[in-house]
Steps between C-alpha positions, in 0.01 A plus 500: 500500500205715593245332724133526409242359737318191377174645637310701240338832584145577401493642147343825616775560757773399254357739241486786750859441612619485139316821413648684798849378414463614138370842605783551749764400249376684192375818665844561650765712332818333377690536826197406711437194283863399545468536878177298502664217308810510722284474811283217364753287314822339609812574297469154345140566394596838353781337304270223378242750374765715330646195327153387394435841347836494321423149374165609356659791316787289368258233375295772328818616327566137393825446688614137504438287809877460530566875503218561751625218721854637504394863548242448773642182657171313449436139407372426153203317652388823671552691175297243307215511754479880495526498119195272482308733732611799293377339178166431671466875568555487876740796502333728243410774756865518608624526142249775417596697812871478420451609140305810593683651795875485462731744319759225505376152423537243774723300271732798450514551877578132544776526239647797685496309830643181352786682328589717799861463603592287199731617224313665216585371156461723200405865461145414392434305818640779717288758315187287548560464875565873534175573314309272739661672799411844362133408447483334840626799696337789311148623561 
């Protein structure tokens, strides 16, 4: 569990720190942004954020709690809490950013990762995965 000090910073200082963090992260190119996150976050924190992002996308696509829980290895109580926050509009900026920037949807990428190494059933499924791979790796 990440430790956060119980002592609050002054709002002005907290705002300045947050602004600098946002600038550093979003002004960086893809590889620089990745390096910044790797240097700031532990592997556990990176995994937690990636799973949270996947959860948001899966909830948007109306996957069942059961399927999300099994796919992401998350408790249904966490899924329910995030779902409530999602319905309240807490993650709208993330959803808008994902819709506008990716050639391959995050959900398609997640599907590709989750099915990696497993036997593919049916020609239609194999064709779909190959189409996702093609769009992912072409400019």
